[in-house]
C-alpha positions as CSV (number, residue, x, y, z in Angstrom):
1,M,-0.3,-2.7,27.6
2,P,-3.1,-1.9,29.4
3,H,-5.6,-4.5,30.1
4,I,-8.9,-3.8,27.8
5,G,-9.9,-5.7,24.9
6,Y,-8.7,-3.5,22.1
7,T,-10.5,-3.0,19.0
8,P,-9.4,-1.7,14.8
9,V,-10.6,1.6,16.2
10,D,-8.3,2.0,19.3
11,W,-5.7,1.1,17.1
12,A,-6.8,3.2,13.9
13,Q,-7.1,6.5,16.5
14,Q,-3.4,6.1,17.5
15,L,-2.1,6.1,14.2
16,Q,-4.6,9.3,13.6
17,H,-2.7,10.8,15.9
18,F,0.9,10.2,14.7
19,I,0.4,11.2,11.5
20,Q,-1.1,14.4,12.3
21,T,1.2,15.4,15.1
22,V,4.2,13.7,14.3
23,I,4.9,13.3,10.2
24,Q,2.5,16.5,9.4
25,K,1.5,15.4,5.9
26,P,-0.6,13.2,4.0
27,V,0.7,9.4,3.5
28,I,1.0,6.4,2.2
29,L,-0.2,3.5,4.5
30,V,1.2,0.5,4.2
31,V,-1.2,-2.6,5.5
32,Q,0.2,-6.4,6.6
33,G,-2.7,-9.5,6.7
34,A,-5.2,-8.9,9.0
35,L,-4.3,-5.3,10.0
36,L,-6.8,-4.4,7.3
37,P,-9.6,-3.2,9.5
38,V,-7.2,-0.9,11.0
39,A,-7.1,1.4,7.9
40,I,-10.2,0.2,6.9
41,S,-11.3,2.6,10.9
42,L,-8.2,5.2,10.2
43,V,-9.2,6.1,6.5
44,H,-12.8,6.3,7.5
45,L,-11.9,8.3,11.3
46,P,-13.4,11.9,11.0
47,A,-10.5,14.2,10.8
48,S,-9.7,17.4,9.6
49,T,-7.6,17.9,6.5
50,P,-4.4,18.8,6.1
51,N,-3.3,22.5,5.3
52,N,-3.0,21.9,1.3
53,G,-6.4,20.0,1.8
54,K,-5.6,16.7,1.1
55,S,-6.8,13.6,3.0
56,W,-4.2,12.3,5.3
57,I,-4.1,9.5,3.5
58,Q,-2.6,9.3,0.2
59,G,-3.4,6.0,-1.0
60,L,-2.8,2.4,0.7
61,V,-0.7,-1.0,-0.1
62,L,-2.7,-4.1,1.2
63,A,-0.1,-7.1,1.3
64,G,-1.6,-10.5,1.5
65,P,-4.8,-9.0,3.0
66,P,-7.7,-12.0,4.5
67,A,-9.5,-13.6,2.0
68,W,-12.5,-11.4,1.3
69,A,-15.4,-13.8,2.7
70,L,-13.4,-13.5,6.2
71,I,-13.6,-9.9,5.7
72,T,-17.1,-9.2,4.7
73,Q,-18.5,-11.7,7.2
74,G,-18.8,-10.1,10.8
75,T,-19.0,-12.2,13.8
76,P,-21.4,-11.5,17.1
77,A,-20.4,-9.6,20.2
78,W,-21.1,-12.4,23.0
79,R,-18.6,-14.4,20.9
80,H,-16.1,-12.1,20.7
81,R,-16.5,-11.3,24.6
82,V,-16.7,-14.9,25.3
83,G,-13.4,-15.5,23.5
84,W,-11.8,-12.8,26.2
85,N,-12.9,-14.2,28.7
86,L,-12.0,-17.3,28.0
87,L,-8.4,-16.1,27.0
88,D,-8.0,-13.0,29.4
89,S,-7.7,-16.2,32.8
90,P,-4.8,-17.7,34.3
91,L,-5.2,-20.3,32.1
92,G,-4.4,-17.7,28.8
93,N,-1.7,-16.4,30.5
94,I,0.1,-20.2,30.6
95,F,-0.7,-20.3,27.2
96,Y,0.6,-16.6,25.9
97,R,3.8,-18.2,27.3
98,Y,4.2,-21.1,26.0
99,A,3.0,-19.6,22.6
100,R,5.8,-16.9,22.8
101,R,8.5,-19.0,22.8
102,R,10.8,-19.6,19.9
103,G,10.4,-22.6,19.4
104,F,6.7,-22.3,18.7
105,L,7.1,-18.9,16.7
106,R,9.1,-20.9,14.9
107,S,6.9,-23.6,13.8
108,F,4.3,-21.1,13.8
109,S,5.6,-18.9,10.9
110,V,6.7,-22.0,8.9
111,R,3.3,-23.7,8.8
112,Q,0.8,-20.5,8.5
113,L,2.9,-17.3,7.4
114,F,6.4,-18.1,5.0
115,A,6.7,-19.8,1.7
116,A,10.2,-21.1,2.5
117,K,11.4,-22.8,5.9
118,S,14.6,-21.4,5.5
119,A,13.2,-17.4,5.6
120,V,12.2,-17.7,9.0
121,D,15.4,-16.2,10.2
122,D,16.7,-15.3,13.5
123,E,15.9,-11.1,13.2
124,W,12.2,-12.0,12.3
125,L,12.5,-14.5,15.2
126,D,14.4,-11.9,17.5
127,T,12.0,-9.2,16.3
128,L,8.4,-11.4,17.5
129,E,10.4,-12.5,21.1
130,K,11.2,-8.7,21.6
131,G,7.5,-7.8,20.5
132,A,6.2,-10.3,23.4
133,A,8.7,-10.3,26.4
134,N,6.6,-7.3,28.7
135,P,3.8,-10.1,29.4
136,A,1.5,-7.0,29.1
137,S,1.5,-7.8,24.9
138,R,-0.9,-10.9,25.1
139,H,-4.0,-8.0,26.3
140,A,-3.5,-7.1,22.3
141,V,-2.7,-10.5,21.2
142,F,-5.9,-11.9,23.1
143,S,-8.1,-9.0,21.7
144,F,-7.1,-10.6,17.8
145,L,-7.4,-14.1,18.7
146,A,-11.0,-13.2,20.6
147,G,-12.1,-11.4,17.6
148,F,-12.9,-8.2,18.2
149,W,-11.5,-6.8,14.0
150,R,-14.0,-9.2,13.1
151,Q,-16.7,-7.1,11.0
152,D,-18.3,-7.0,8.2
153,Y,-16.6,-3.9,6.7
154,E,-17.9,-4.9,2.7
155,T,-19.7,-1.2,2.7
156,A,-16.6,0.8,4.5
157,L,-14.3,-1.3,2.0
158,T,-15.8,-0.3,-0.9
159,T,-15.8,3.2,-0.3
160,I,-13.1,3.8,0.4
161,S,-12.1,6.7,-2.5
162,Q,-8.4,6.7,-2.0
163,P,-5.8,4.6,-4.7
164,T,-5.0,0.9,-3.5
165,L,-2.5,-1.8,-4.4
166,V,-3.4,-4.9,-3.7
167,V,-0.3,-7.2,-3.1
168,F,-0.4,-10.9,-2.6
169,G,1.9,-14.2,-2.7
170,K,1.4,-16.4,-5.2
171,G,1.9,-19.5,-2.4
172,A,-1.4,-16.9,-0.2
173,S,-2.9,-19.0,2.2
174,S,-5.6,-18.8,4.7
175,I,-5.0,-19.5,8.5
176,S,-9.4,-19.4,9.1
177,R,-11.5,-21.5,7.6
178,T,-13.2,-19.1,6.3
179,G,-11.9,-18.2,2.6
180,Q,-9.4,-21.7,2.5
181,E,-10.8,-22.9,-0.4
182,E,-9.8,-19.6,-2.5
183,T,-7.1,-19.7,-5.0
184,P,-4.7,-16.0,-4.6
185,D,-6.0,-15.5,-8.2
186,Q,-9.2,-15.8,-6.7
187,R,-8.5,-13.6,-4.2
188,L,-7.0,-10.5,-5.6
189,E,-10.0,-10.3,-8.2
190,N,-12.8,-10.1,-5.0
191,Y,-10.8,-6.8,-3.6
192,L,-10.3,-5.5,-7.2
193,A,-13.6,-5.7,-8.3
194,H,-14.8,-4.1,-4.8
195,L,-12.1,-1.4,-4.1
196,P,-13.0,1.3,-6.2
197,D,-10.0,2.8,-7.8
198,S,-7.7,-0.7,-6.9
199,Q,-5.2,-2.4,-9.0
200,G,-2.9,-5.4,-8.0
201,T,-0.4,-7.9,-8.9
202,E,1.4,-11.4,-7.1
203,I,4.8,-11.8,-6.4
204,P,6.4,-15.2,-4.5
205,G,5.6,-15.3,-1.2
206,R,2.8,-16.2,1.4
207,N,1.6,-14.1,3.7
208,V,4.0,-12.0,5.3
209,L,6.0,-10.4,1.9
210,P,7.1,-7.3,3.3
211,Y,9.2,-10.0,5.6
212,E,9.3,-12.6,3.1
213,S,9.8,-10.9,-0.5
214,T,11.0,-7.5,0.5
215,T,12.9,-7.0,-2.9
216,E,9.6,-7.8,-4.8
217,F,7.3,-6.0,-2.2
218,A,9.4,-3.0,-2.2
219,A,9.7,-2.8,-5.9
220,V,6.3,-3.2,-6.7
221,T,5.0,-0.6,-3.8
222,A,7.7,2.3,-5.4
223,A,5.7,1.5,-8.3
224,F,2.5,2.2,-7.4
225,V,3.7,5.0,-4.8
226,N,5.6,6.8,-7.8
227,K,2.3,7.4,-10.4
228,L,1.0,8.6,-7.3
229,G,3.4,10.8,-7.9
């Protein structure tokens, strides 16, 4: 909630602290959509290993990650700062109050996130409204919209040594112009071609698979985890 522009490293450091001090054992990291830069940062953070000598991150499950062209194409830092300054203004505050309305949340979810309109239910909308109730939550949203996460992560991705499962929805789409022409098959192939120890699958759904295709997503995740032992 503090009034600052957040980067993926800020979130990764919080997660690392939580894993090491609360969970206190290696984890499987499940990553939704464009939170992938947070997972990349977490995997590459310098840290001591647990007592058993294993990495804190035992494996990763990527649910509907961004198009490869988007996640490997950075944008200039000045553009991030300009975007932040425009959003971090009285006009941005008005926009956030409008965007957190239930009607807007429903419309955006139908247009950009879910494959089926019926899946945008009260539980989903209630969760979004609750998360946006505190006006200070806009700082994290504005950080994302300003593009502080937009960097070239190709090298960081290709040096992830942990086993990784990549899951795309059969109706996957992009909210960015970059990568809009890619089919779900092409997106999956791009990730599998670059991640050293990876496997992938497609399941019904679009862009928020843990929520819209919960049963199918849980099944492929469980199968992956069980293979890791």
